Steps between C-alpha positions, in 0.01 A plus 500: 500500500241228534287369219186673630672836519638460149155404371345804669758738355456354150120531524520863612748591224304322225176653625651850495631445147159372386334809648751735339508355147153341477605277212778333306570639153696321229565557129496251214606549140283372217600477133259696285674482161772261386571549129852381423748752644220731617361428845266700719427423861246636742547529874202397707474601865318261731400559861414244765294697752551448872199615702586730791315267735761232425780731613308604810433138595870415460606793721241413767600132491868592536429721798282228654780243460745743664266569793414133561866405475597754764231381746642148493844615623 
């Protein structure tokens, strides 16, 4: 598998994932109360949004790389 083909496949896969999930979610824990042996934490959920256009561009670019790589052979 050549480098161009690998790049194209990776772009298509990442673009499809970006279209399906539309964001990356992660959780952090924050201490709210810390009084001696008593501790209370709060979980905070954060989301990094991925616009659908980003996924579509990645898929289109991957397909374009595949098509242009095939014409050169």
